DSSP file (Angstrom, degrees, kcal/mol; ACC not computed):
  #  RESIDUE AA STRUCTURE BP1 BP2  ACC     N-H-->O    O-->H-N    N-H-->O    O-->H-N    TCO  KAPPA ALPHA  PHI   PSI    X-CA   Y-CA   Z-CA
    1    1 A M    >         0   0    0      0, 0.0     3,-0.6     0, 0.0     0, 0.0   0.000 360.0 360.0 360.0 -32.6  -30.8   -1.8   20.5
    2    2 A K  T 3>  +     0   0    0      1,-0.2     4,-1.0     2,-0.2     5,-0.1   0.743 360.0  63.6 -70.5 -19.9  -28.2   -0.2   22.8
    3    3 A A  H 3> S+     0   0    0      1,-0.2     4,-2.6     2,-0.2    -1,-0.2   0.805  91.1  66.1 -74.7 -27.2  -26.8   -3.6   23.6
    4    4 A L  H <> S+     0   0    0     -3,-0.6     4,-2.6     2,-0.2     5,-0.2   0.959 102.9  43.5 -60.1 -54.0  -25.8   -4.2   20.0
    5    5 A P  H  > S+     0   0    0      0, 0.0     4,-2.4     0, 0.0    -1,-0.2   0.885 114.6  51.3 -61.1 -34.5  -23.1   -1.5   19.8
    6    6 A A  H  X S+     0   0    0     -4,-1.0     4,-2.3     2,-0.2    -2,-0.2   0.921 111.4  47.8 -66.3 -42.1  -21.8   -2.5   23.2
    7    7 A A  H  X S+     0   0    0     -4,-2.6     4,-2.5     2,-0.2     5,-0.2   0.919 112.0  49.2 -63.4 -44.1  -21.5   -6.1   22.1
    8    8 A V  H  X S+     0   0    0     -4,-2.6     4,-2.4     1,-0.2    -1,-0.2   0.910 110.7  50.2 -63.0 -41.7  -19.8   -5.1   18.9
    9    9 A L  H  X S+     0   0    0     -4,-2.4     4,-2.3    -5,-0.2    -1,-0.2   0.906 110.8  49.6 -64.3 -41.0  -17.3   -3.0   20.8
   10   10 A C  H  X S+     0   0    0     -4,-2.3     4,-2.5     2,-0.2    -2,-0.2   0.921 111.7  48.1 -60.8 -45.0  -16.6   -5.8   23.3
   11   11 A L  H  X S+     0   0    0     -4,-2.5     4,-2.6     1,-0.2    -2,-0.2   0.889 112.0  49.6 -69.9 -37.3  -16.0   -8.3   20.4
   12   12 A C  H  X S+     0   0    0     -4,-2.4     4,-2.2     2,-0.2    -1,-0.2   0.908 112.7  46.9 -65.5 -41.0  -13.7   -5.8   18.6
   13   13 A T  H  X S+     0   0    0     -4,-2.3     4,-2.2     2,-0.2    -2,-0.2   0.909 112.4  50.0 -64.5 -43.2  -11.7   -5.2   21.8
   14   14 A L  H  X S+     0   0    0     -4,-2.5     4,-1.5     1,-0.2    -2,-0.2   0.926 110.6  50.0 -65.3 -43.9  -11.5   -8.9   22.5
   15   15 A A  H  X S+     0   0    0     -4,-2.6     4,-0.6     1,-0.2     3,-0.2   0.910 110.0  50.4 -61.5 -41.4  -10.2   -9.5   18.9
   16   16 A A  H >< S+     0   0    0     -4,-2.2     3,-0.6     1,-0.2    -1,-0.2   0.888 113.8  44.7 -65.5 -37.4   -7.6   -6.8   19.3
   17   17 A F  H >X S+     0   0    0     -4,-2.2     3,-1.5     1,-0.2     4,-0.5   0.670  94.5  77.3 -79.9 -16.0   -6.3   -8.3   22.6
   18   18 A S  H >< S+     0   0    0     -4,-1.5     3,-0.7     1,-0.3    14,-0.3   0.778  85.0  64.4 -66.4 -23.7   -6.3  -11.9   21.4
   19   19 A D  T << S+     0   0    0     -3,-0.6    -1,-0.3    -4,-0.6    -2,-0.2   0.731 103.2  48.4 -67.8 -21.8   -3.1  -11.1   19.4
   20   20 A C  T <4 S+     0   0    0     -3,-1.5     2,-0.3    -4,-0.2    -1,-0.2   0.540  86.9 106.8 -96.2  -7.6   -1.3  -10.5   22.8
   21   21 A V    <<  -     0   0    0     -3,-0.7    11,-2.4    -4,-0.5     2,-0.3  -0.541  49.8-170.6 -77.6 133.2   -2.6  -13.7   24.5
   22   22 A T  E     -AB  31 100A   0     78,-2.7    78,-2.7    -2,-0.3     2,-0.5  -0.876  17.4-138.9-121.4 156.2    0.1  -16.4   24.9
   23   23 A V  E     -AB  30  99A   0      7,-3.1     7,-2.5    -2,-0.3     2,-0.6  -0.969  16.0-160.7-117.2 122.1   -0.3  -20.0   26.0
   24   24 A Q  E     +A   29   0A   0     74,-3.5     2,-0.4    -2,-0.5     5,-0.2  -0.899  16.1 168.7-110.2 119.3    2.3  -21.2   28.4
   25   25 A V  E >   -A   28   0A   0      3,-2.5     3,-2.0    -2,-0.6     2,-0.2  -0.955  66.0 -46.7-131.4 113.5    2.8  -25.0   28.7
   26   26 A G  T 3  S-     0   0    0     -2,-0.4     0, 0.0     1,-0.3     0, 0.0  -0.480 123.1 -21.4  62.6-132.2    5.9  -26.1   30.6
   27   27 A K  T 3  S+     0   0    0     -2,-0.2     2,-0.3    -3,-0.1    -1,-0.3   0.374 122.3  93.6 -88.1   1.4    8.9  -24.1   29.3
   28   28 A F  E <   -A   25   0A   0     -3,-2.0    -3,-2.5    40,-0.0     2,-0.4  -0.757  52.1-170.1-102.0 144.5    7.1  -23.3   26.1
   29   29 A S  E     -A   24   0A   0     -2,-0.3    -5,-0.2    -5,-0.2    -2,-0.0  -1.000   8.2-177.3-132.9 133.7    5.1  -20.3   25.2
   30   30 A F  E     -A   23   0A   0     -7,-2.5    -7,-3.1    -2,-0.4     2,-0.1  -0.966  31.8-108.7-130.9 141.9    3.0  -20.0   22.1
   31   31 A P  E >>  -A   22   0A   0      0, 0.0     4,-1.7     0, 0.0     3,-0.6  -0.464  30.9-125.3 -64.4 141.5    0.9  -17.2   20.6
   32   32 A L  H 3> S+     0   0    0    -11,-2.4     4,-2.6   -14,-0.3     5,-0.2   0.869 109.8  61.6 -58.9 -36.2   -2.8  -18.1   20.9
   33   33 A E  H 3> S+     0   0    0    -12,-0.3     4,-1.3   -15,-0.3    -1,-0.3   0.890 104.6  47.8 -60.9 -38.0   -3.3  -17.6   17.2
   34   34 A S  H <> S+     0   0    0     -3,-0.6     4,-0.8     2,-0.2    -1,-0.2   0.872 110.1  51.6 -67.9 -38.8   -0.8  -20.4   16.5
   35   35 A V  H >X S+     0   0    0     -4,-1.7     3,-1.0     1,-0.2     4,-0.6   0.897 104.9  57.5 -65.4 -38.6   -2.5  -22.6   19.0
   36   36 A K  H >< S+     0   0    0     -4,-2.6     3,-1.1     1,-0.3     4,-0.4   0.877 101.3  56.7 -54.9 -39.7   -5.8  -21.9   17.2
   37   37 A K  H >X S+     0   0    0     -4,-1.3     4,-0.8     1,-0.3     3,-0.6   0.728  92.5  69.7 -68.9 -22.0   -4.2  -23.2   14.0
   38   38 A L  H <X S+     0   0    0     -3,-1.0     4,-2.6    -4,-0.8     3,-0.3   0.798  83.9  72.1 -63.5 -27.2   -3.5  -26.5   15.7
   39   39 A K  H <X S+     0   0    0     -3,-1.1     4,-2.5    -4,-0.6    -1,-0.2   0.885  93.9  53.0 -57.0 -41.5   -7.2  -27.3   15.7
   40   40 A D  H <4 S+     0   0    0     -3,-0.6    -1,-0.2    -4,-0.4     4,-0.2   0.895 112.3  44.4 -62.7 -39.2   -7.1  -27.8   11.9
   41   41 A F  H >< S+     0   0    0     -4,-0.8     3,-0.8    -3,-0.3    -2,-0.2   0.887 115.4  48.3 -72.9 -39.0   -4.3  -30.4   12.3
   42   42 A M  H 3< S+     0   0    0     -4,-2.6    -2,-0.2     1,-0.2    -1,-0.2   0.830 109.6  51.5 -70.2 -33.9   -6.0  -32.1   15.3
   43   43 A D  T 3< S+     0   0    0     -4,-2.5    -1,-0.2    -5,-0.2    -2,-0.2   0.405  78.4 122.1 -85.0   1.7   -9.4  -32.3   13.6
   44   44 A N    X   -     0   0    0     -3,-0.8     3,-1.7    -4,-0.2    -3,-0.0  -0.463  66.4-135.5 -64.1 129.8   -7.9  -34.0   10.5
   45   45 A P  T 3  S+     0   0    0      0, 0.0    -1,-0.2     0, 0.0    -3,-0.0   0.775 106.0  56.7 -64.2 -21.2   -9.7  -37.4   10.1
   46   46 A L  T 3  S+     0   0    0      1,-0.2     2,-1.1     2,-0.0     3,-0.1   0.662  89.4  80.5 -81.7 -12.2   -6.3  -39.0    9.4
   47   47 A Q    <   +     0   0    0     -3,-1.7    -1,-0.2     1,-0.2     3,-0.0  -0.750  57.3 174.5 -93.5  90.6   -5.0  -37.7   12.7
   48   48 A L        +     0   0    0     -2,-1.1     2,-0.3     1,-0.1    -1,-0.2   0.777  65.8  10.4 -73.8 -26.3   -6.5  -40.3   15.0
   49   49 A S  S    S-     0   0    0     -3,-0.1     2,-1.8     2,-0.1    -1,-0.1  -0.938  84.2 -97.8-143.9 166.0   -4.7  -38.9   18.1
   50   50 A V        +     0   0    0     -2,-0.3     2,-0.4     4,-0.1    29,-0.2  -0.576  61.7 154.3 -88.3  76.7   -2.7  -35.9   19.1
   51   51 A R     >  -     0   0    0     -2,-1.8     4,-1.4     1,-0.1     5,-0.2  -0.847  46.2-134.8-104.4 144.1    0.7  -37.5   18.7
   52   52 A S  H  > S+     0   0    0     -2,-0.4     4,-3.7     1,-0.2     5,-0.3   0.852  95.4  65.9 -68.2 -35.6    3.7  -35.3   17.9
   53   53 A A  H  > S+     0   0    0      1,-0.2     4,-1.9     2,-0.2    -1,-0.2   0.947 108.1  36.6 -56.4 -56.7    5.2  -37.4   15.1
   54   54 A P  H  > S+     0   0    0      0, 0.0     4,-0.8     0, 0.0    -1,-0.2   0.902 120.7  48.5 -64.7 -38.3    2.3  -36.9   12.6
   55   55 A L  H >< S+     0   0    0     -4,-1.4     3,-1.1     1,-0.2     6,-0.2   0.961 114.9  44.2 -63.3 -48.2    1.8  -33.3   13.7
   56   56 A C  H 3< S+     0   0    0     -4,-3.7    -1,-0.2     1,-0.3    -3,-0.2   0.776 106.8  60.9 -68.9 -26.7    5.5  -32.4   13.5
   57   57 A A  H 3< S+     0   0    0     -4,-1.9     2,-0.6    -5,-0.3    -1,-0.3   0.690  82.6  97.6 -73.1 -19.0    5.8  -34.2   10.2
   58   58 A N    X<  -     0   0    0     -3,-1.1     3,-1.7    -4,-0.8   -17,-0.0  -0.601  66.2-152.5 -75.4 117.3    3.3  -31.8    8.7
   59   59 A S  T 3  S+     0   0    0     -2,-0.6    -1,-0.2     1,-0.3    -3,-0.0   0.648  91.7  61.1 -64.9 -12.9    5.1  -29.1    6.8
   60   60 A D  T 3  S+     0   0    0      2,-0.1    -1,-0.3     3,-0.0     3,-0.1   0.435  73.1 120.0 -96.4   1.7    2.2  -26.7    7.4
   61   61 A I  S <  S-     0   0    0     -3,-1.7     5,-0.1    -6,-0.2   -23,-0.0  -0.407  81.4 -90.3 -63.6 142.0    2.4  -26.8   11.2
   62   62 A P    >   -     0   0    0      0, 0.0     3,-2.0     0, 0.0     4,-0.2  -0.243  32.2-124.9 -53.1 137.9    3.0  -23.3   12.6
   63   63 A K  G >  S+     0   0    0      1,-0.3     3,-1.7     2,-0.2     4,-0.4   0.719 103.7  75.1 -61.7 -22.3    6.8  -22.6   12.9
   64   64 A E  G 3  S+     0   0    0      1,-0.3     4,-0.3     2,-0.1    -1,-0.3   0.662  93.4  54.7 -66.0 -13.4    6.4  -21.8   16.6
   65   65 A F  G <> S+     0   0    0     -3,-2.0     4,-2.2     1,-0.2    -1,-0.3   0.436  80.1  90.8 -97.0  -2.0    6.0  -25.5   17.3
   66   66 A L  H <> S+     0   0    0     -3,-1.7     4,-0.6     1,-0.2    -1,-0.2   0.878  87.1  48.4 -67.9 -36.5    9.2  -26.7   15.7
   67   67 A D  H >4 S+     0   0    0     -4,-0.4     3,-0.8     1,-0.2    -1,-0.2   0.878 110.7  52.7 -65.7 -38.6   11.2  -26.4   18.9
   68   68 A L  H >4 S+     0   0    0     -4,-0.3     3,-2.3     1,-0.2    -2,-0.2   0.912 102.2  59.5 -61.2 -42.7    8.5  -28.3   20.7
   69   69 A C  H 3< S+     0   0    0     -4,-2.2    -1,-0.2     1,-0.3    -2,-0.2   0.716  98.4  59.4 -63.4 -20.3    8.7  -31.1   18.1
   70   70 A A  T << S+     0   0    0     -3,-0.8    -1,-0.3    -4,-0.6    -2,-0.2   0.421  91.8  87.6 -87.4   2.2   12.4  -31.7   18.9
   71   71 A T  S X  S-     0   0    0     -3,-2.3     3,-1.2    -4,-0.1    -3,-0.0  -0.716  78.5-129.1-105.0 155.3   11.7  -32.5   22.5
   72   72 A P  T 3  S+     0   0    0      0, 0.0     3,-0.4     0, 0.0     4,-0.1   0.756 107.0  55.4 -68.9 -23.7   10.8  -35.9   24.0
   73   73 A D  T 3> S+     0   0    0      1,-0.2     4,-1.9     2,-0.1     5,-0.2   0.106  70.6 113.1 -96.9  23.0    7.7  -34.6   25.9
   74   74 A A  H <> S+     0   0    0     -3,-1.2     4,-2.8     1,-0.2     5,-0.3   0.860  72.9  57.3 -63.3 -36.8    6.1  -33.1   22.7
   75   75 A D  H  > S+     0   0    0     -3,-0.4     4,-2.1     1,-0.2    -1,-0.2   0.940 108.2  46.2 -58.8 -44.7    3.2  -35.6   22.9
   76   76 A Q  H  > S+     0   0    0      2,-0.2     4,-1.9     1,-0.2    -1,-0.2   0.907 113.0  48.9 -63.7 -45.7    2.3  -34.5   26.4
   77   77 A I  H  X S+     0   0    0     -4,-1.9     4,-1.5     2,-0.2    -1,-0.2   0.908 110.1  50.6 -67.2 -40.7    2.5  -30.8   25.6
   78   78 A F  H  X S+     0   0    0     -4,-2.8     4,-1.5     1,-0.2    -1,-0.2   0.901 108.3  54.4 -61.4 -38.0    0.3  -31.2   22.4
   79   79 A E  H  < S+     0   0    0     -4,-2.1    -1,-0.2    -5,-0.3    -2,-0.2   0.893 108.7  47.7 -61.0 -37.6   -2.2  -33.1   24.6
   80   80 A E  H  < S+     0   0    0     -4,-1.9     4,-0.4     1,-0.2    -1,-0.2   0.770 110.9  51.4 -73.7 -24.4   -2.3  -30.1   27.0
   81   81 A L  H  X S+     0   0    0     -4,-1.5     4,-2.6     1,-0.2     3,-0.4   0.732  91.0  82.3 -80.3 -23.3   -2.7  -27.7   24.0
   82   82 A K  H  X S+     0   0    0     -4,-1.5     4,-2.2     1,-0.2     5,-0.2   0.878  89.9  46.3 -57.3 -47.4   -5.7  -29.7   22.6
   83   83 A P  H  > S+     0   0    0      0, 0.0     4,-1.7     0, 0.0    -1,-0.2   0.875 114.9  48.4 -63.3 -34.0   -8.4  -28.2   24.9
   84   84 A I  H  4 S+     0   0    0     -4,-0.4     7,-0.2    -3,-0.4    -2,-0.2   0.887 111.3  49.4 -69.1 -40.7   -7.2  -24.7   24.3
   85   85 A A  H  < S+     0   0    0     -4,-2.6    -1,-0.2     1,-0.2   -46,-0.2   0.873 113.0  47.9 -68.5 -34.7   -7.0  -25.2   20.5
   86   86 A R  H  < S+     0   0    0     -4,-2.2    -1,-0.2    -5,-0.3    -2,-0.2   0.825 127.8  23.6 -75.6 -30.0  -10.6  -26.6   20.5
   87   87 A S    >X  +     0   0    0     -4,-1.7     3,-1.3    -5,-0.2     4,-0.5  -0.535  69.4 159.4-133.1  66.4  -12.0  -23.8   22.6
   88   88 A P  H >>  +     0   0    0      0, 0.0     4,-1.6     0, 0.0     3,-0.9   0.753  67.4  71.3 -65.0 -24.9   -9.7  -20.8   22.1
   89   89 A E  H 3> S+     0   0    0      1,-0.3     4,-0.8     2,-0.2     6,-0.1   0.817  92.7  57.9 -61.6 -29.2  -12.4  -18.3   23.2
   90   90 A L  H <4>S+     0   0    0     -3,-1.3     5,-3.3     1,-0.2     6,-0.5   0.808 104.5  51.0 -69.1 -27.5  -11.9  -19.6   26.8
   91   91 A C  H X<5S+     0   0    0     -3,-0.9     3,-1.7    -4,-0.5    -2,-0.2   0.827 101.1  61.7 -77.7 -33.0   -8.3  -18.7   26.6
   92   92 A E  H 3<5S+     0   0    0     -4,-1.6    -1,-0.2     1,-0.3    -2,-0.2   0.744 109.7  41.3 -65.3 -23.4   -9.1  -15.2   25.5
   93   93 A I  T 3<5S-     0   0    0     -4,-0.8    -1,-0.3    -3,-0.2    -2,-0.2   0.174 119.4-111.0-108.0  14.7  -11.0  -14.7   28.7
   94   94 A C  T < 5S+     0   0    0     -3,-1.7    -3,-0.2     1,-0.1    -2,-0.1   0.825  70.5 142.1  63.0  35.2   -8.3  -16.5   30.8
   95   95 A A      < +     0   0    0     -5,-3.3     2,-0.4    -6,-0.1    -4,-0.2   0.710  61.6  66.3 -78.1 -22.2  -10.4  -19.5   31.7
   96   96 A F  S >  S-     0   0    0     -6,-0.5     3,-1.6     1,-0.1    -2,-0.0  -0.843  80.4-139.3-101.0 138.3   -7.3  -21.7   31.3
   97   97 A A  T 3  S+     0   0    0     -2,-0.4    -1,-0.1     1,-0.3   -73,-0.1   0.780 101.6  63.7 -62.9 -25.1   -4.4  -21.3   33.7
   98   98 A A  T 3  S+     0   0    0    -75,-0.1   -74,-3.5     2,-0.0     2,-0.3   0.596  85.8  92.9 -75.0 -10.4   -2.0  -21.7   30.8
   99   99 A C  E <   +B   23   0A   0     -3,-1.6     2,-0.3   -76,-0.2   -76,-0.2  -0.659  51.5 173.6 -91.0 137.4   -3.3  -18.5   29.2
  100  100 A A  E     +B   22   0A   0    -78,-2.7   -78,-2.7    -2,-0.3    -6,-0.1  -0.970  51.6  44.2-139.3 155.8   -1.6  -15.1   29.9
  101  101 A G              0   0    0     -2,-0.3   -81,-0.1   -80,-0.2    -1,-0.1   0.634 360.0 360.0  89.2  15.1   -2.0  -11.6   28.5
  102  102 A C              0   0    0     -3,-0.1   -81,-0.1   -80,-0.1   -85,-0.1   0.450 360.0 360.0 -78.7 360.0   -5.8  -11.5   28.6
């Protein structure tokens, strides 16, 4: 029974700090919360691959990715963001080298 309050406290602390976590890929840095939103775009059945053109053409994509969309290496960077978007909890504990601020 004592473990439940400790677990709740840990989860609340983790949630509070997740706002500070950033994902650094190349010269670009994105808030983890924005990377999490990419999962919805990547899991779209119409989105067969993580290509920048369809992602960037979507008007609902987080604004933090607009500068990335203007670069020629956007496909590669979106590909590197894909595992983090699919498993953001690993970034919150700094399991990915691209994650900072954990």
